[in-house]
C-alpha positions as CSV (number, residue, x, y, z in Angstrom):
1,X,7.7,-29.5,1.0
2,X,5.1,-31.6,-1.2
3,X,6.5,-33.0,-4.4
4,X,4.8,-31.2,-7.4
5,X,3.9,-34.6,-8.9
6,X,1.8,-35.4,-5.7
7,X,-0.6,-32.5,-5.9
8,X,-4.3,-33.5,-5.4
9,X,-6.0,-34.7,-8.2
10,X,-8.9,-31.7,-7.7
11,X,-6.0,-29.2,-7.6
12,X,-4.3,-30.8,-10.7
13,X,-7.6,-30.7,-12.8
14,X,-8.2,-27.0,-12.0
15,X,-4.6,-26.3,-13.3
16,X,-5.2,-28.3,-16.4
17,X,-8.3,-26.4,-17.2
18,X,-6.1,-23.1,-17.5
19,X,-4.0,-24.6,-20.1
20,X,-4.6,-22.4,-23.4
21,X,-2.4,-24.2,-26.1
22,X,-1.8,-27.8,-27.2
23,X,2.1,-27.2,-26.4
24,X,1.1,-26.2,-22.9
25,X,-0.8,-29.7,-22.7
26,X,2.3,-31.4,-24.2
27,X,4.6,-29.8,-21.7
28,X,2.4,-30.8,-18.7
29,X,1.9,-34.4,-19.6
30,X,5.8,-34.7,-19.8
31,X,6.2,-34.0,-16.0
32,X,5.3,-37.4,-14.8
33,X,3.2,-40.5,-15.5
34,X,0.5,-39.6,-13.0
35,X,-0.1,-36.2,-14.6
36,X,0.0,-37.9,-18.2
37,X,-2.7,-40.4,-17.0
38,X,-5.1,-37.5,-15.7
39,X,-4.5,-35.1,-18.8
40,X,-5.5,-36.4,-22.3
41,X,-3.5,-35.7,-25.2
42,X,-4.2,-32.5,-27.1
43,X,-6.9,-33.2,-29.9
44,X,-5.9,-32.2,-33.4
45,X,-8.4,-30.1,-35.2
46,X,-8.5,-30.6,-38.8
47,X,-11.2,-29.5,-41.3
48,X,-11.9,-31.5,-44.3
49,X,-12.1,-29.2,-47.4
50,X,-14.9,-30.9,-49.5
51,X,-13.3,-30.0,-52.7
52,X,-12.7,-32.7,-55.3
53,X,-11.9,-32.9,-59.0
54,X,-11.0,-35.8,-61.4
55,X,-7.6,-34.1,-62.0
56,X,-6.6,-33.1,-58.4
57,X,-8.7,-35.3,-56.2
58,X,-9.6,-34.5,-52.6
59,X,-7.6,-32.0,-50.5
60,X,-7.9,-31.7,-46.7
61,X,-7.0,-28.6,-44.5
62,X,-4.4,-28.9,-41.9
63,X,-3.9,-26.3,-39.2
64,X,-0.2,-25.4,-38.8
65,X,1.0,-23.1,-35.9
66,X,4.2,-20.7,-35.8
67,X,6.0,-20.9,-32.2
68,X,8.8,-19.1,-30.7
69,X,10.8,-21.3,-28.4
70,X,13.2,-19.7,-25.9
71,X,15.4,-21.0,-23.4
72,X,14.9,-19.7,-19.9
73,X,18.5,-18.5,-19.6
74,X,18.2,-16.3,-22.7
75,X,16.2,-13.4,-24.3
76,X,16.8,-15.0,-27.7
77,X,15.0,-17.9,-29.2
78,X,14.1,-19.8,-32.4
79,X,11.0,-19.9,-34.5
80,X,9.5,-23.3,-35.5
81,X,6.4,-24.4,-37.4
82,X,4.6,-27.2,-36.1
83,X,1.4,-29.4,-37.5
84,X,-0.5,-32.2,-35.8
85,X,-2.0,-35.2,-37.8
86,X,-5.5,-36.0,-37.1
87,X,-6.2,-38.4,-34.2
88,X,-2.7,-38.1,-33.0
89,X,-1.0,-36.3,-30.1
90,X,2.4,-36.2,-31.9
91,X,3.7,-32.9,-33.5
92,X,5.7,-32.8,-36.4
93,X,8.3,-30.1,-37.6
94,X,7.5,-28.3,-40.9
95,X,9.7,-26.2,-43.1
96,X,8.9,-22.3,-42.6
97,X,9.5,-21.9,-46.2
98,X,8.4,-24.9,-48.2
99,X,5.8,-26.1,-45.7
100,X,7.2,-29.6,-46.2
101,X,7.5,-32.1,-43.3
102,X,11.2,-32.0,-41.8
103,X,12.2,-35.6,-40.8
104,X,14.1,-35.6,-37.2
105,X,16.8,-38.3,-36.6
106,X,15.8,-41.8,-35.6
107,X,14.5,-42.2,-32.2
108,X,14.2,-38.5,-31.3
109,X,11.4,-36.6,-29.8
110,X,10.7,-32.9,-29.0
111,X,11.6,-31.8,-25.6
112,X,9.9,-28.5,-24.6
113,X,10.6,-28.8,-20.9
114,X,13.6,-26.4,-20.7
115,X,12.0,-23.7,-23.1
116,X,9.4,-21.0,-22.8
117,X,7.0,-21.5,-25.7
118,X,5.0,-18.8,-27.3
119,X,2.5,-19.3,-29.9
120,X,2.6,-16.6,-32.6
121,X,-0.1,-17.3,-35.0
122,X,-2.0,-20.0,-36.8
123,X,-2.1,-20.8,-40.6
124,X,-3.6,-23.5,-42.7
125,X,-2.2,-25.6,-45.3
126,X,-3.7,-28.0,-47.9
127,X,-2.7,-31.7,-48.0
128,X,-3.5,-34.3,-50.4
129,X,-3.6,-37.2,-47.6
130,X,-5.6,-37.3,-44.5
131,X,-3.3,-39.3,-42.2
132,X,0.0,-38.2,-43.7
133,X,0.7,-34.6,-44.4
134,X,1.6,-33.9,-48.0
135,X,1.5,-30.3,-49.4
136,X,-0.7,-29.7,-52.3
137,X,2.0,-28.2,-55.0
138,X,-0.6,-26.4,-56.9
139,X,-1.7,-24.2,-54.0
140,X,0.3,-21.3,-52.6
141,X,-1.7,-19.9,-49.7
142,X,-5.0,-20.7,-47.9
143,X,-6.9,-18.3,-45.6
144,X,-9.9,-19.0,-43.7
145,X,-12.5,-16.4,-43.3
146,X,-15.9,-16.5,-41.4
147,X,-18.8,-14.4,-43.0
148,X,-22.5,-14.5,-41.5
149,X,-21.7,-17.7,-39.6
150,X,-20.3,-19.6,-42.6
151,X,-16.6,-20.3,-43.1
152,X,-15.1,-19.6,-46.5
153,X,-11.7,-20.8,-47.9
154,X,-9.8,-18.6,-50.0
155,X,-7.1,-20.7,-51.7
156,X,-4.5,-18.9,-54.0
157,X,-3.4,-21.4,-56.7
158,X,0.5,-21.4,-58.0
159,X,-0.6,-19.9,-61.3
160,X,-2.3,-17.0,-59.7
161,X,-6.2,-17.6,-59.8
162,X,-8.1,-17.3,-56.6
163,X,-10.8,-20.0,-55.5
164,X,-13.4,-19.6,-52.8
165,X,-15.1,-22.6,-51.4
166,X,-17.3,-23.1,-48.3
167,X,-16.7,-25.7,-45.7
168,X,-19.3,-28.4,-46.0
169,X,-20.0,-27.7,-49.7
170,X,-18.5,-29.5,-52.7
171,X,-18.3,-26.2,-55.0
172,X,-16.0,-23.6,-55.6
173,X,-15.8,-20.2,-57.2
174,X,-12.8,-18.7,-59.2
175,X,-12.7,-14.9,-58.7
176,X,-13.0,-12.7,-61.7
177,X,-12.9,-9.0,-62.4
178,X,-15.8,-6.8,-63.8
179,X,-15.0,-8.0,-67.3
180,X,-15.6,-11.6,-66.3
181,X,-12.0,-12.6,-66.9
182,X,-10.1,-14.6,-64.3
183,X,-7.7,-12.4,-62.4
184,X,-4.1,-13.2,-61.8
185,X,-2.7,-12.7,-58.1
186,X,0.5,-13.0,-56.6
187,X,-0.5,-12.9,-52.9
188,X,-3.2,-12.6,-50.6
189,X,-3.3,-11.5,-46.7
190,X,-5.6,-11.0,-43.9
191,X,-5.0,-7.6,-42.8
192,X,-7.2,-5.8,-40.2
193,X,-9.7,-8.5,-40.3
194,X,-10.1,-7.7,-44.1
195,X,-8.9,-9.8,-47.2
196,X,-6.6,-8.1,-49.6
197,X,-5.0,-9.3,-52.7
198,X,-2.0,-7.8,-55.0
199,X,-1.9,-8.5,-58.8
200,X,1.0,-8.7,-61.3
201,X,0.8,-5.0,-61.8
202,X,1.2,-4.1,-58.2
203,X,-2.6,-3.2,-57.7
204,X,-3.9,-3.9,-54.3
205,X,-7.7,-4.9,-54.1
206,X,-10.1,-5.6,-51.4
207,X,-12.3,-8.7,-51.5
208,X,-15.9,-8.4,-50.4
209,X,-16.1,-11.9,-48.7
210,X,-19.9,-12.0,-49.1
211,X,-20.4,-10.9,-52.6
212,X,-16.9,-12.0,-53.7
213,X,-16.6,-8.5,-55.5
214,X,-13.1,-7.2,-56.0
215,X,-12.5,-3.6,-55.4
216,X,-9.5,-1.5,-55.9
217,X,-8.4,-0.5,-52.6
218,X,-5.0,1.3,-52.8
219,X,-3.5,3.4,-55.7
220,X,-1.6,1.3,-58.1
221,X,1.8,0.6,-57.0
222,X,4.2,1.1,-60.1
223,X,6.9,-1.5,-59.1
224,X,7.6,-3.2,-62.4
225,X,6.0,-5.9,-64.5
226,X,7.2,-9.4,-65.2
227,X,10.6,-9.3,-67.2
228,X,12.4,-12.0,-69.0
229,X,14.3,-13.7,-66.0
230,X,11.8,-13.6,-62.8
231,X,11.4,-15.8,-59.8
232,X,8.0,-17.4,-59.4
233,X,6.9,-15.4,-56.5
234,X,7.0,-11.5,-57.3
235,X,4.9,-9.3,-55.3
236,X,4.5,-10.2,-51.5
237,X,2.1,-8.8,-48.8
238,X,3.4,-8.4,-45.3
239,X,2.1,-6.8,-42.3
240,X,4.5,-5.0,-39.7
241,X,3.8,-2.8,-36.8
242,X,0.1,-2.3,-38.0
243,X,1.0,-1.4,-41.5
244,X,0.8,-3.0,-45.0
245,X,3.8,-3.5,-46.9
246,X,4.5,-4.8,-50.4
247,X,7.8,-6.6,-51.2
248,X,8.7,-6.7,-54.7
249,X,11.2,-9.5,-55.7
250,X,12.8,-9.3,-59.0
251,X,15.9,-10.2,-60.9
252,X,17.6,-7.1,-62.4
253,X,18.2,-7.7,-66.3
254,X,21.3,-5.9,-66.3
255,X,22.8,-7.8,-63.4
256,X,21.6,-11.1,-64.9
257,X,23.9,-10.4,-68.1
258,X,26.8,-9.4,-66.1
259,X,26.9,-11.1,-62.7
260,X,28.4,-14.5,-62.3
261,X,26.6,-15.9,-59.2
262,X,22.8,-16.0,-59.7
263,X,21.8,-15.1,-56.2
264,X,23.5,-11.6,-56.7
265,X,21.2,-10.9,-59.4
266,X,18.0,-10.6,-57.0
267,X,16.7,-7.1,-56.2
268,X,14.2,-6.3,-53.6
269,X,12.0,-3.2,-53.4
270,X,9.8,-2.7,-50.2
271,X,6.9,0.0,-50.1
272,X,4.5,0.9,-47.3
273,X,1.0,2.4,-47.6
274,X,0.6,5.9,-46.1
275,X,-2.9,5.8,-45.5
276,X,-3.4,9.3,-44.5
277,X,-2.0,10.8,-47.5
278,X,-3.0,7.8,-49.9
279,X,0.4,7.2,-51.3
280,X,2.9,4.5,-51.3
281,X,6.2,5.1,-49.5
282,X,9.6,3.5,-50.6
283,X,11.0,1.8,-47.4
284,X,14.9,1.8,-47.4
285,X,15.4,0.8,-43.8
286,X,13.3,-1.6,-41.6
287,X,15.7,-1.1,-38.6
288,X,15.7,-4.3,-36.5
289,X,13.0,-5.9,-38.4
290,X,13.0,-8.7,-41.0
291,X,10.5,-10.0,-43.3
292,X,10.2,-13.8,-44.0
293,X,8.5,-14.6,-47.3
294,X,7.3,-18.3,-46.9
295,X,5.3,-20.4,-49.3
296,X,2.0,-20.3,-47.2
297,X,2.6,-17.2,-45.1
298,X,4.6,-14.1,-45.0
299,X,5.5,-12.5,-41.4
300,X,7.9,-10.1,-39.7
301,X,10.2,-10.7,-36.8
302,X,12.6,-8.7,-34.8
303,X,16.0,-9.9,-35.3
304,X,17.0,-9.0,-31.5
305,X,14.5,-11.8,-30.5
306,X,16.0,-14.7,-32.5
307,X,19.5,-16.3,-32.9
308,X,20.9,-16.1,-36.4
309,X,18.8,-13.5,-37.8
310,X,19.8,-10.0,-39.3
311,X,17.6,-7.0,-39.3
312,X,16.6,-4.8,-42.2
313,X,16.7,-8.0,-44.4
314,X,14.2,-10.0,-46.6
315,X,14.4,-13.6,-46.3
316,X,12.9,-15.9,-49.2
317,X,13.3,-19.2,-50.8
318,X,14.6,-19.9,-54.3
319,X,15.9,-23.0,-55.9
320,X,15.8,-25.0,-52.8
321,X,17.9,-22.5,-50.7
322,X,17.1,-19.8,-48.3
323,X,18.4,-16.4,-49.3
324,X,18.7,-13.2,-47.5
325,X,18.6,-9.7,-49.2
326,X,20.0,-7.0,-47.2
327,X,18.3,-3.4,-47.7
328,X,21.5,-1.8,-46.4
329,X,23.9,-3.4,-48.9
330,X,21.4,-4.2,-51.7
331,X,22.8,-7.6,-52.0
332,X,21.4,-11.2,-51.5
333,X,23.3,-14.0,-50.0
334,X,22.5,-17.6,-49.4
335,X,22.2,-18.6,-45.6
336,X,22.0,-22.0,-43.9
337,X,19.5,-23.2,-41.5
338,X,19.1,-20.0,-39.4
339,X,15.5,-20.9,-38.6
340,X,16.5,-24.6,-37.6
341,X,15.9,-25.0,-33.8
342,X,18.8,-25.6,-31.3
343,X,19.8,-29.2,-30.9
344,X,18.6,-29.3,-27.4
345,X,14.9,-29.3,-28.6
346,X,15.1,-33.0,-29.3
347,X,16.0,-35.9,-27.0
348,X,16.4,-39.6,-27.6
349,X,13.4,-41.8,-27.2
350,X,13.5,-44.3,-24.3
351,X,12.0,-47.6,-24.3
């Protein structure tokens, strides 16, 4: 039998042309030195955001990807977030909740050979530096949207304003309401190829990407307003099973005065839009699903597919810790590193 590393160059090039993702390229290049010489490293795609102010300086747009890695011997896996610096073939691990770079131990590299790797989705993050990823603290979430052949960037700031800029132009527009006042939003999402935002009062708006007009799309969701003791991120938009959900995260004032543990003061309400009847439904049970509320992305997972995850729960980040709120017990708890990949993902670098 022929050794797989000795396949003819013509056949190998045909195989290489079928590789769809950067991770596929990395895995194939790790087989042997001859394959590595024939297949160039995956190129990093980075778009420079031509936006500059005296106060904040320039920002750059980095693509990040969410992957599911799964051992061949198991039906469960882990979820990781990777980004790649420009002009580099090296991937870096990023925290799912804060989007900050996670340093690995000295002389260790990723080893994907023994894993099946599935790309779930791509998102974008702003960095202050071009050759060293450093998140921009005054932006929460960035969404790219193409309209009439032009790519627009919708950037949600930490204080709630939404800025729109065109790639290739050093200008930006802050979205306002019909009265001309700057609107305050808690979240933005690309749902069914359309842009939606939710404000502090629980109203969801559709954004016309061409005119930048904001139109109320769903009936107002009366899920509370800011109270005295509140976390920074209150109302979150999540897509699950083809439906749009609103996760309302808040601190109960009554619990705040009686509970000893801070984490026990949190409450979470989940709502789902019933489009046929045009009304919001209160969701008490997500079944095996769980929602992850990250700084730059919210997404849903099925607990049965991942190690350490619990269904019918909302995972969020608060005061430098990952928290898990159970819709069954209606209580929150601190969790440690449930999304951290298994130790065999890394191996020592050899000279």
